[in-house]
C-alpha positions, -999 to +999 in steps of 0.1 A: -434-820+174-433-796+204-466-808+216-454-844+215-422-834+234-443-815+260-465-845+267-434-866+272-420-840+296-454-839+314-452-876+322-417-872+335-426-842+357-456-861+371-433-889+382-406-866+398-419-839+421-383-825+428-377-821+390-411-804+386-402-780+414-369-771+397-386-767+363-413-744+379-387-722+395-369-718+362-399-710+343-411-685+368-376-669+368-377-665+330-410-645+332-400-626+364-366-615+349-382-604+316-365-631+295-398-646+284-435-635+283-469-650+279-482-647+243-501-614+239-538-618+232-547-607+197-511-609+183-517-641+163-525-622+131-493-601+134-470-631+132-449-632+099-431-664+108-437-688+137-415-715+152-420-734+185-389-745+203-392-776+225-374-777+258-360-801+283-340-803+315-303-806+319-284-812+352-247-808+343-222-806+371-250-804+396-265-772+380-301-775+368-310-757+336-339-757+312-326-760+276-344-749+245-337-773+218-330-751+187-318-781+167-351-799+170-363-808+134-398-805+121-408-805+084-372-812+074-357-782+091-348-766+125-344-732+140-307-734+139-307-743+102-324-710+095-301-688+116-268-673+105-239-682+127-222-648+123-185-640+128-164-657+155-159-628+179-147-650+209-112-642+221-088-671+218-084-691+250-046-691+246-045-654+243-068-648+273-047-671+295-013-657+284-026-622+293-039-636+325-005-647+335+012-613+331+003-597+365+007-607+401-028-599+413-057-617+396-095-613+397-121-632+379-158-628+373-187-644+354-215-628+333-248-640+347-267-659+320-248-641+291-270-650+262-301-640+282-287-604+287-290-598+249-325-591+236-337-603+202-357-579+179-394-580+185-401-592+150-383-625+160-403-632+192-426-655+173-397-675+161-389-683+198-422-695+210-424-724+234-452-742+253-458-744+291-487-748+314-503-716+328-496-711+366-475-743+364-508-763+365-502-796+345-540-802+344-546-771+322-540-769+285-505-758+275-502-721+265-480-702+242-450-682+255-423-663+238-386-659+246-374-623+243-337-630+245-310-652+227-311-689+236-285-713+247-280-737+219-290-713+192-264-710+163-265-672+163-263-666+201-225-667+206-218-640+179-247-618+190-236-620+227-200-614+219-209-584+197-231-569+225-202-573+250-178-554+227-204-528+218-209-519+254-172-513+257-171-492+225-201-471+236-185-462+270-149-457+257-149-421+270-168-427+302-143-452+318-106-459+318-088-474+289-079-504+311-116-511+318-124-511+281-093-532+273-104-557+300-139-561+284-124-566+249-095-587+257-098-605+290-131-623+285-134-658+272-172-660+263-188-651+298-157-655+320-135-625+329-099-634+338-078-604+345-044-598+363-027-565+372+005-556+391-009-544+424-039-548+448-048-512+444-051-514+406-073-544+410-095-527+437-101-498+414-104-518+382-129-546+391-158-523+401-152-501+370-155-532+348-187-543+366-202-508+362-192-506+326-210-537+318-240-528+338-245-497+318-253-521+290-276-543+311-250-570+316-245-584+351-209-594+361-210-616+392-191-643+411-159-623+416-128-640+431-092-632+435-059-645+448-055-614+470-074-612+504-073-575+502-089-575+468-115-600+480-125-579+509-130-549+485-153-571+464-175-583+492-202-556+486-205-569+450-202-606+459-211-616+494-206-653+489-168-647+489-169-645+528-166-683+528-133-681+509-115-656+532 
């Protein structure tokens, strides 16, 4: 099944050079950032369970992404059918928005590739195998790779990522302010931070603290914005693209 899907993808990439370039960049980034790795030689005998996840491209709202199809069925089952969904730890959207309206000064941020920030246990690497061409050479036989992090589209990913976010806050409860811990626990909707406070000075102090709190757990908070020019200027070292908004 994944080989058949890969052959279909190959024909598509051979017809569209721009799509192939985007796909190559994404695959190289997965390996460079440590989200995936080539299959280690000699590890075949160690695998207790193996699953190959096919993948395809998605270009939603002008943003290109490679999506691993965890719902793909082979032998009457899929990866998602063998994963536990876990508890719903996501804050309610209504609650997040109501809290966001309480203060006069707002700032927002976005967790970069939230699911990819959370690693899976090494024993599960072989359940997240995928196929790609070594050195992006379509003339070569496809090789085995492994994802090392939770996947977009996997049933278990939302609960695992939300737990990891809350765990980082709990682990640092004595290292940062109570407001920073509360922001991480109550002012995130999935990967989006939406927070409001009473003054510019509070926001200027709180935003970097939240960023550093998450970074201590390997979670990168980016794309800061604010309705206050003073706060935006303070955030420039963390987010240089905001220059165009001022």
